N, C-alpha and C positions, 0 to 999 in steps of 0.2 A: 328209974326203970319202970316202977309201978305206974307212975304218972304217964309215961310214954305208952304203955300197954293200954291204960284206961282211955287215953286220947284216941288211939287207933280203934278201940272197941266202940267208942261213941261215933267215930267217923265211918265205921264199917258199913252201916246201912246205906248211907248216902253214896259211898264209894261203889258199893255193889250195884246200886240203881244206875249210877253214871256209867259204870262198866258195861252193864247189860243193855242199856237203852241208848248209849251214845258211842262209847269206844268200840264195842264189839260190832255194831252195825257199820261203823265207819271202816273198820278193818275188812269186814266182809265185802263192803261195797268197793273198796280199793282192789281187793283180790279179784272181784268180779270184773272190774274194768280191764284186767290183764288177760281176760279170757275171751273166747268167742261165744259166750253163753247166749243161746238163741232158743227158738222153739224146739229144735231137735234135741238140744241139751236138756231142755226142760222135761222132755219125754223120757230121755235116757241119758244119765250123767256120763255114760261111756263116750258119748259124742262130744263131751266138753274137752276143749284144748286150750292150753296157754299160748297166747299170741304176744304176751308181754306188752310192749308199748305201741303195737300196731294200731289199736283203736284210737289212741291219741293222735298218731300221725294221720290216720284217715280222717278224723274229725277236723283237724287243723287244715287239711287240704280240701275240705268240703266248702264250696262257695256259700251254701245255705247257712253254715255256721257263722261265717263272717257277716252275712246279711242279718242274721238274728242277733249277733253280738252288737252290731251297729244300732239296730232298733232298741236293744236293751239299754245301751249307753245313752241314746236319745231320751228314752223314758226316764233314766236316772238323772242325767244332767239337767233336764228341765224340771222334772217332777220333784226331786229332793229339795232344791232351794225354794221352789214355789210352795211346797208343803210346809217347810220350816217357817217361811215368811208368813204364811197364813196362820199357822199355829201360834207364832209369837204375837202377831197382830191381834188375834182373838183373845189371847191370854192377857195382853195389855189392856184391851177394851174391858174385859171382865174385872180386871184388877183396879181399873180407874174408879174414881168416886162418882163419875158421871153415869156409870152403867146402872140401869134400873132392873129390877126383877132378876138379879144375878143367878139365883138357883134355877130359874126357868131357862135362861139362856145357856147355862152350863149343861143342863140336861139336853137341850135341843142340839147344841153343838157336838156333844159327845155321842148322841144317839146313833149317827152313822157307823161309828166304830163297832157297836155291838150288833148291828144288823148283819144278816147273812150276805156275803159278797155276791153269791150267785143270784139270789133273789133280787137284790138291788140292781145288779148289772142287767138283768132282764128288763126291769122297769126303765132304766136309763136307755136301753136299746130302743124301747118304744118312744121314749121322750125325744130321741134324736132321729126318729124315723123320717125319711125324706118326705113322704106323702102325708102321714097321719100323726107325725110327732108334734108335741106341744111347742117345742122350740121354734120350728119353722112356722108354725101357726102364729106365734107371737111376732116373729120377724116380718111376717107378711104385712103387719099393721104399720111398719115403718118403711115399707116399700122394698124390702130385701127379698130377692128370689129364693126359693127353697134350696137348701144346701144339703148335699148327700154326705152327711157327717161321717157315717160309718162305711160308706161305699166309695169314698174318694181317698186315694192314698195320701193326699195333702192334709186332709182333715181327720183321718181316722186316729192317728196317734195322738194329736192334741186333744181329741175328745176323750180318749182313754186316760190320758194324763189328768184331765179335768176331773174325771170320775174318781180316779185314784186319790187325788188330792182331797176331794170332798169326803171320800170314804175314810181317810186315815188321819186327817189333820187334828181331830178331836183328842186322840190319844196323846200326841205331843203337846197339845194345848194344856192338858191337865198338868203335865210335867213342868212346862214353862210357868204356869200359874203358881205352882208350889214354889218354884225358884224365885219368882217375883215377890212373893209374900215374905221370903226370907231376907230380902234386901232392906237394910235399916233405912227408915224414913229420914234419919238425921243427915244422911249423905245428900239427899235431895234438898233438904232445907239449907244446908251449908252452901250447896251449889247455887241455889236461888239468891242467897244473901250476897254471894260473890258475883252475881250478875250473869250466871250461865244461862244460855237459852235452852229451850226445850230440846233442840237437836243435840246440843252439847251434853245435856244431862243424859239423854238416851245413849249417846255414843260413849261417853267416858265413865258413866256409872252403870246404866242398865246392861249394855252389851259387855262391859268389862266384868261385871259380877256374874253374868250369865254364861261366860266363856266355857267353863267346865261342863255346864248343863248342855250347851249347844253342841259341844263335841260329842257327848254321849248320845244326844238325840240325833245328831248327824250320822253317827255310825249305825245306830239302830234303824234309821230311815233308809240309809244306803243299803243295808242288808235286806230290808223288806222290799225295796223297789227293784233290786236285782232279781228277786224271785217273782217277777211278773208272769203270771200264767192265767189265773181265773178270769181276769178282765178281758184279754183278747179271746180266750177260749169261748166265753159266753157271748161276747158282743160282736166279734168279727171273725172268729175261727182262724185267726192269723192273717187274714186278708185286710183290705184288698191288695193283690199283687204282693203278698207277704210283707206288707208295710208295717204290720203289728206282730210279726212272727218273732218271738223272743227265744232266748237260749233255753229257758225252762220248757217252752213249747216244743223246741227241737228235742229235748231230752224225753219229753212225753211221747212224741211221735216215734222216736227210736225205740223206746222201751215197750210201749203199749199198742202201737199201731203196726210197727214192723217187727216187734219182738227181738230186737237186737239189744238185749239187756246189757251186754258188755260195753257196747258203744254208748248206751244211755248213762251207764256209770262213769264212763270216761268224760262225757259232757258235764256231769255233775261235779267231778273233781277239777276240771278245767275252770268251771265257774267258781268253785271254792278257792282256787289259787288266785283268781282275779280279785275276788272280794277280799282275801287276806292281804294281798299286796296294796290295795286301795286303803284298807283300814290301817295298815302299818304306815302308809304315807301320810294319812290324816294325823295319826298319833305323832309321827316325827315332826310334821309341820307345826302341830300344836306345841310340842315341847320347844322347838326353836323360837316360836313366837313368845312363849313365856320367858325364855332365857333372855331375849332382847328386851 
């Protein structure tokens, strides 16, 4: 009994922090999504009414929601595998014996992660400017006409994906590098003695040993990429033709442009449900793969 009380006392500070800064805001946000909380309710709470799940129904019937959801899935489906592939490739390069000046390259590759996303997005916006951007200036030397990277619906999202991958791959690279360093070299030596090729060593040793790490990195990257907001907000303002308009951008507009805070909360919880379902699917798929 005494041990149980002592355990709860030690855990109490952490539980209080979690309750105040996570559980309570989530409950308040969900309650808010069941109301018509708007600018009038903000001025006088007597104007607040419970509409229950009307906000969810209205959001799901909004064409702009499905447009933004499609854009977000495009960003996630292309960006997450590309980011993980670039992170793993960079980690393997730094882990190899051929890499020189490893501390310098580790710092250079991790530097984008610690830079401010808004400041870097502004720089990238000028780099990809149609008239004055460095990218079109370099392409002109190989005879390629200027491309409106951020003004063309075809190229706007790929440009933002490229920026997001460059900005975030360094964090996962450090995780992969730590995981690669934990793989025993004896496994590779035994495989080489048995005549395994480099591809076979990568497939049956590296990828197999990195499977738990890749699952964790995949879930973290998936959650981060579903929260796409700063990139289109700074670089394209959701355009052109709403081709970079994301679910989080819709939530921002509903909450802080139109002051429909109830609808904005509903968008947030719909996104939460989508992310939870995808995460559960990944975990289920991983468990089935391990069982096989």
